[in-house]
VMD Tcl script that draws the C-alpha trace (Angstrom):
set ca {
  {0.45 188.19 128.37}
  {-0.29 191.43 130.16}
  {-1.00 194.62 128.25}
  {2.25 196.23 129.35}
  {4.23 193.19 128.13}
  {2.51 193.34 124.75}
  {3.22 197.08 124.53}
  {6.91 196.66 125.36}
  {7.28 193.83 122.84}
  {5.61 196.05 120.25}
  {8.09 198.86 120.93}
  {10.94 196.38 120.57}
  {9.58 195.26 117.20}
  {9.25 198.93 116.16}
  {12.87 199.69 117.01}
  {14.00 196.57 115.14}
  {12.18 197.75 112.01}
  {13.74 201.20 112.31}
  {17.21 199.68 112.59}
  {16.72 197.92 109.24}
  {15.63 201.24 107.73}
  {11.88 200.63 107.35}
  {10.15 204.01 107.03}
  {8.93 205.29 110.39}
  {5.29 205.68 109.24}
  {5.14 202.11 107.92}
  {6.85 200.77 111.05}
  {4.32 202.55 113.26}
  {1.41 201.24 111.19}
  {2.66 197.65 111.39}
  {3.42 197.84 115.13}
  {0.17 199.59 115.99}
  {-1.90 197.14 113.96}
  {-0.06 194.17 115.49}
  {-0.65 195.32 119.07}
  {-4.30 196.10 118.29}
  {-4.92 192.68 116.75}
  {-3.27 190.87 119.67}
  {-5.28 192.87 122.21}
  {-8.53 192.16 120.30}
  {-7.90 188.46 119.60}
  {-7.32 189.06 115.88}
  {-10.54 191.04 115.29}
  {-9.82 192.99 112.09}
  {-13.15 194.83 112.00}
  {-12.30 196.69 115.21}
  {-8.88 197.63 113.80}
  {-10.33 198.98 110.54}
  {-13.04 200.91 112.40}
  {-10.44 202.48 114.69}
  {-8.12 203.33 111.80}
  {-10.99 204.95 109.89}
  {-11.85 207.16 112.87}
  {-8.23 208.03 113.54}
  {-7.57 209.11 109.94}
  {-10.69 211.29 109.84}
  {-9.95 212.85 113.22}
  {-6.38 213.67 112.24}
  {-6.92 215.16 108.78}
  {-9.97 217.15 109.93}
  {-8.12 218.73 112.87}
  {-8.16 222.50 112.27}
  {-5.15 223.08 114.52}
  {-2.95 221.01 112.20}
  {-3.68 223.28 109.25}
  {-0.89 225.41 110.66}
  {1.70 222.79 109.60}
  {1.41 223.13 105.79}
  {1.21 226.91 106.19}
  {4.46 227.09 108.17}
  {6.07 224.71 105.67}
  {4.88 226.93 102.80}
  {6.33 229.96 104.58}
  {9.68 228.16 104.77}
  {9.46 227.09 101.14}
  {8.85 230.68 100.02}
  {11.82 231.79 102.13}
  {13.99 229.03 100.64}
  {13.08 229.52 96.97}
  {12.72 233.27 97.25}
  {16.35 233.94 98.10}
  {15.65 235.36 101.58}
  {18.46 233.23 102.98}
  {21.02 235.21 100.94}
  {19.80 238.49 102.41}
  {20.03 237.12 105.95}
  {23.55 235.77 105.47}
  {24.73 238.99 103.84}
  {23.30 241.08 106.69}
  {25.09 238.96 109.28}
  {28.37 238.72 107.33}
  {28.62 242.47 106.72}
  {28.13 243.00 110.46}
  {30.60 240.47 111.92}
  {32.36 238.86 108.94}
  {35.56 240.83 109.62}
  {36.00 239.04 112.95}
  {38.15 235.94 113.11}
  {35.63 233.15 112.54}
  {33.09 235.87 111.76}
  {31.67 234.30 108.61}
  {30.96 231.04 110.45}
  {29.30 233.07 113.21}
  {27.36 234.94 110.54}
  {26.08 231.62 109.17}
  {24.88 230.74 112.67}
  {23.08 234.07 113.01}
  {21.58 233.63 109.53}
  {20.38 230.12 110.44}
  {18.70 231.51 113.54}
  {16.98 234.23 111.52}
  {16.02 231.80 108.77}
  {14.65 229.40 111.37}
  {12.31 232.18 112.49}
  {10.47 231.93 109.17}
  {11.13 228.31 108.25}
  {10.43 225.87 111.09}
  {12.49 223.03 109.58}
  {16.01 222.07 110.58}
  {16.82 220.17 107.39}
  {15.57 223.02 105.20}
  {17.59 225.53 107.24}
  {20.78 223.46 107.02}
  {20.34 222.76 103.30}
  {19.44 226.31 102.33}
  {22.08 228.07 104.39}
  {24.63 225.49 103.29}
  {24.09 226.47 99.66}
  {24.49 230.13 100.56}
  {27.29 230.06 103.14}
  {29.56 227.15 102.16}
  {30.91 228.82 98.98}
  {31.70 231.99 100.96}
  {33.38 230.08 103.77}
  {35.44 228.10 101.28}
  {36.42 231.23 99.31}
  {37.69 232.89 102.50}
  {39.87 229.95 103.49}
  {37.78 228.40 106.25}
  {38.59 224.80 107.08}
  {36.08 222.28 105.76}
  {35.79 220.84 109.26}
  {34.65 224.13 110.82}
  {32.50 225.20 107.88}
  {30.44 222.02 107.63}
  {30.19 221.40 111.39}
  {29.06 224.95 112.20}
  {26.37 224.83 109.51}
  {25.15 221.36 110.54}
  {24.87 222.43 114.18}
  {23.38 225.84 113.38}
  {20.80 224.19 111.14}
  {19.18 222.74 114.26}
  {18.08 226.27 115.12}
  {15.44 225.77 112.40}
  {13.26 223.77 114.80}
  {14.33 225.51 118.00}
  {13.62 229.09 116.92}
  {9.84 229.43 116.53}
  {7.80 228.75 114.49}
  {8.61 225.07 114.90}
  {6.66 222.15 113.43}
  {7.70 219.72 116.23}
  {6.45 222.25 118.80}
  {3.09 222.42 117.00}
  {2.90 218.60 117.15}
  {3.80 218.66 120.85}
  {1.09 221.25 121.49}
  {-1.53 219.13 119.69}
  {-0.50 215.95 121.54}
  {-0.55 217.60 124.97}
  {-3.31 220.19 124.44}
  {-0.80 222.92 125.25}
  {-0.87 226.50 123.94}
  {1.08 226.87 120.69}
  {1.63 230.56 121.41}
  {3.11 229.94 124.86}
  {5.40 227.22 123.52}
  {6.64 229.51 120.76}
  {7.37 232.29 123.25}
  {9.06 229.83 125.62}
  {11.40 228.70 122.83}
  {12.68 232.20 121.99}
  {15.22 232.62 124.82}
  {16.62 229.04 124.61}
  {16.92 229.53 120.84}
  {18.90 232.75 121.27}
  {21.10 231.10 123.90}
  {21.72 228.19 121.51}
  {22.82 230.56 118.74}
  {25.12 232.47 121.11}
  {26.53 229.18 122.40}
  {27.41 228.07 118.87}
  {29.08 231.42 118.19}
  {31.11 231.01 121.38}
  {32.20 227.55 120.23}
  {33.34 229.01 116.89}
  {35.25 231.77 118.72}
  {37.05 229.19 120.88}
  {37.90 227.03 117.85}
  {39.45 229.90 115.87}
  {41.27 231.14 118.96}
  {42.95 227.75 119.19}
  {43.44 227.42 115.42}
  {43.38 230.84 113.72}
  {43.81 229.29 110.27}
  {40.48 227.48 110.62}
  {38.51 230.71 110.34}
  {40.42 233.74 109.01}
  {38.85 237.17 109.17}
  {37.24 238.63 106.04}
  {37.69 242.20 104.84}
  {35.57 244.82 106.58}
  {32.79 246.17 104.35}
  {31.97 249.90 104.04}
  {29.53 251.26 106.62}
  {26.95 252.19 104.01}
  {26.87 248.67 102.58}
  {26.47 247.23 106.06}
  {23.50 249.51 106.84}
  {21.85 248.66 103.51}
  {22.20 244.93 104.24}
  {20.50 245.35 107.64}
  {17.64 247.35 106.10}
  {17.04 244.58 103.56}
  {16.16 242.06 106.26}
  {13.65 244.25 108.12}
  {10.66 242.71 106.24}
  {11.80 239.22 107.29}
  {12.04 240.27 110.94}
  {8.60 241.84 110.72}
  {7.15 238.54 109.48}
  {8.57 236.80 112.57}
  {7.13 239.45 114.87}
  {3.73 239.33 113.19}
  {3.52 235.56 113.58}
  {4.75 235.31 117.18}
  {3.09 238.48 118.52}
  {-0.08 237.71 116.59}
  {-0.39 234.25 118.12}
  {0.53 235.21 121.67}
  {-1.26 238.55 121.57}
  {-4.53 236.82 120.79}
  {-5.50 238.79 117.69}
  {-4.79 235.81 115.43}
  {-4.91 232.09 116.08}
  {-1.90 230.01 114.94}
  {-3.49 229.09 111.62}
  {-4.37 232.69 110.81}
  {-0.93 233.93 111.85}
  {0.74 231.22 109.74}
  {-1.45 232.23 106.77}
  {-0.36 235.84 107.13}
  {3.28 234.79 107.51}
  {3.19 232.59 104.41}
  {1.52 235.33 102.34}
  {4.04 237.92 103.53}
  {7.02 235.66 102.79}
  {5.62 235.01 99.32}
  {5.16 238.73 98.66}
  {8.62 239.61 99.97}
  {10.21 236.92 97.80}
  {8.23 238.03 94.72}
  {8.90 241.75 95.18}
  {12.62 241.19 95.80}
  {12.78 239.30 92.51}
  {14.07 236.14 94.12}
  {11.03 234.00 93.35}
  {9.75 233.32 89.84}
  {6.78 231.22 88.79}
  {8.95 228.09 88.65}
  {10.08 228.73 92.22}
  {6.46 229.24 93.27}
  {5.48 225.86 91.81}
  {8.45 224.19 93.51}
  {7.41 225.78 96.80}
  {3.87 224.44 96.48}
  {5.12 220.98 95.47}
  {7.64 220.92 98.33}
  {4.91 221.89 100.78}
  {2.57 219.17 99.51}
  {5.33 216.55 99.66}
  {6.43 217.46 103.20}
  {2.84 217.75 104.45}
  {1.92 214.35 103.04}
  {4.93 212.77 104.72}
  {4.16 214.43 108.07}
  {0.51 213.38 108.03}
  {1.46 209.80 107.15}
  {3.73 209.75 110.21}
  {0.99 211.40 112.29}
  {-1.60 208.79 111.34}
  {0.87 205.95 111.94}
  {1.67 207.43 115.36}
  {-2.05 207.78 116.13}
  {-2.62 204.07 115.46}
  {0.45 203.11 117.50}
  {-0.51 205.37 120.42}
  {-4.11 204.16 120.33}
  {-2.87 200.56 120.50}
  {-0.49 201.38 123.36}
  {-3.33 203.11 125.21}
  {-5.43 199.98 124.73}
  {-2.62 197.93 126.26}
  {-2.49 200.39 129.20}
  {1.30 200.47 128.89}
  {1.77 204.29 129.16}
  {-0.56 204.50 132.17}
  {0.99 201.50 133.91}
  {4.48 202.80 133.21}
  {3.66 206.26 134.58}
  {2.07 204.73 137.69}
  {5.07 202.47 138.23}
  {7.49 205.40 137.96}
  {5.46 207.48 140.43}
  {5.24 204.62 142.95}
  {8.84 203.49 142.57}
  {10.19 206.33 144.66}
  {12.87 207.15 142.08}
  {14.08 210.78 142.23}
  {12.40 212.95 139.60}
  {15.77 214.08 138.27}
  {16.88 210.48 137.76}
  {13.76 209.78 135.69}
  {14.33 212.95 133.67}
  {17.99 212.03 133.08}
  {16.90 208.60 131.81}
  {14.42 210.23 129.43}
  {17.13 212.55 128.09}
  {19.50 209.61 127.52}
  {16.74 207.70 125.68}
  {16.14 210.74 123.45}
  {19.83 211.00 122.60}
  {20.01 207.28 121.75}
  {16.82 207.48 119.64}
  {18.31 210.46 117.83}
  {20.91 208.12 116.35}
  {18.23 206.19 114.40}
  {15.14 208.40 114.22}
  {14.16 211.87 112.99}
  {12.87 214.61 115.30}
  {9.19 214.44 114.35}
  {9.06 210.66 114.80}
  {10.70 210.95 118.22}
  {8.14 213.51 119.40}
  {5.21 211.42 118.13}
  {6.52 208.17 119.57}
  {7.73 209.32 122.98}
  {5.50 212.14 124.17}
  {2.43 209.92 124.80}
  {4.69 207.72 126.97}
  {6.97 210.25 128.69}
  {4.52 213.12 129.16}
  {2.31 211.37 131.76}
  {5.46 210.34 133.67}
  {6.84 213.86 133.83}
  {3.49 215.42 134.71}
  {3.19 213.03 137.67}
  {6.57 214.00 139.14}
  {7.60 217.05 141.13}
  {10.22 219.38 139.67}
  {11.05 222.37 141.87}
  {7.35 222.65 142.83}
  {6.39 223.81 139.32}
  {2.65 223.91 138.53}
  {1.43 221.52 135.85}
  {1.09 224.22 133.15}
  {4.66 225.45 133.64}
  {5.96 221.88 133.77}
  {4.20 221.09 130.48}
  {5.82 224.05 128.70}
  {9.23 223.41 130.27}
  {9.23 219.73 129.30}
  {8.15 220.61 125.76}
  {11.12 222.94 125.26}
  {13.48 220.50 126.95}
  {12.28 217.63 124.74}
  {12.68 219.80 121.65}
  {16.25 220.71 122.62}
  {17.21 217.07 123.18}
  {15.52 216.02 119.94}
  {17.53 218.74 118.21}
  {20.74 216.97 119.26}
  {19.64 213.91 117.31}
  {19.93 215.89 114.09}
  {23.71 216.15 114.52}
  {24.37 212.93 116.42}
  {26.37 210.33 114.48}
  {25.76 207.99 112.77}
  {22.27 209.09 111.59}
  {22.31 212.85 112.24}
  {20.53 214.09 109.12}
  {22.01 217.59 109.25}
  {25.49 216.10 109.00}
  {24.60 214.37 105.74}
  {22.70 217.35 104.30}
  {25.62 219.75 104.80}
  {28.42 217.29 104.05}
  {26.78 216.34 100.75}
  {27.18 219.95 99.63}
  {30.89 219.96 100.54}
  {32.04 216.85 98.69}
  {35.70 217.63 99.28}
  {35.25 217.37 103.08}
  {35.37 213.79 104.48}
  {32.37 212.88 106.66}
  {34.70 211.99 109.55}
  {35.91 215.61 109.61}
  {32.36 216.94 109.81}
  {31.56 214.49 112.62}
  {34.73 215.43 114.52}
  {34.00 219.12 113.99}
  {30.47 218.90 115.40}
  {31.56 217.45 118.76}
  {32.30 220.86 120.39}
  {28.85 222.04 119.29}
  {27.30 218.95 120.89}
  {29.12 219.87 124.12}
  {27.49 223.31 123.92}
  {24.10 221.61 123.48}
  {24.60 219.40 126.53}
  {25.61 222.37 128.69}
  {22.47 224.23 127.55}
  {20.26 221.24 128.36}
  {21.70 220.92 131.86}
  {21.17 224.65 132.39}
  {17.52 224.40 131.29}
  {16.92 221.39 133.56}
  {18.04 223.29 136.65}
  {16.90 226.77 135.58}
  {13.41 226.49 134.04}
  {13.19 230.27 134.09}
  {15.23 230.20 130.86}
  {12.06 229.24 128.99}
  {9.33 230.25 131.46}
  {10.57 233.73 132.31}
  {9.40 235.37 129.06}
  {6.08 233.50 129.18}
  {5.36 234.77 132.71}
  {6.51 238.27 131.85}
  {4.10 238.49 128.93}
  {1.15 237.04 130.85}
}
mol new
graphics top color blue
foreach p $ca { graphics top sphere $p radius 0.5 }
foreach p [lrange $ca 0 end-1] q [lrange $ca 1 end] { graphics top cylinder $p $q radius 0.2 }
display resetview
């Protein structure tokens, strides 16, 4: 068998294991080891030697130290009660609008995502804060759960974002430029979700009744309380892009600041601190297991020459670049039904990235194309988090609203998915949405 045939069979085996719910890291290990053994006529010594080198190279990579630091920053924000301050600030500002509290939860998710970097953590944390308020004010369970599930995806779209860090490491791209490029699409996503909420309550006013308007003084106080959180975001993003701190240093500063803010505000006690550290260790261990499994799989696929052969075939086939990109987007959406965002990035980027870099899109230079594709991939991966039947955000939020049937949450999220698809189409044809701010700051 040819290398490309072996690689394609391996990917088929991998998808079969994922469908029967084998953990993604284990599935990647098994598939990668199988391909490697077939390509080396069953030579186990070569496999063990390669695995030893891959593990050392991955865990000793200084750039990846940013991952546990960003996770710790999100843990401090979660256990320190910063989510409550963000939701209160947004709700006092727009809660008196029809559907305003649901819009406030979207704004709070966007702000929380700026210091968290995890979609599931954003959805879970803001769900605990916002769902009781939405329920108390008479919001329909369908709108409340769907808006929070969709808005939770802003956790990985608004920088800092762990999947973007992984993309940067895989493609040797600038983390700072990717973070800056994600800002405008993230803001557009949040505004799009708010527009969806506005249209829903316009059609069905009972789904999102207006709350009472709060006194002006209370509103101002709520906005002042979130200034430290906004400063943390600015320090991290400006520090990285401005060049006075590398991503690891900026993440260290951000984590320390979030911890101090949470401690000073009285929201984080010693128990919460220990839970934050444990949560960081648990999440980091899981991520690095997936990373090492993906390294072995990608190394095996590289040995089979499948990614190179596939990229060459696409370039020589004469297929329009937009048709190839559309196929990639469809594959991402399908994968999102059975796979989490990090696994999708690790599995697909080594295969799709060479294809995209070898095609012409509006005459973009390679560096711009790399950043644009990274943001586009992140946005499509984000859809997988709310795509039935395996959209994890749907389960995270619905579990907290036990009185709301899952079918209502799924039906409620469809308009938000339509907003996502419109945004993706806009980014495909208008790369300036993500590249404009990067070029302006250069």
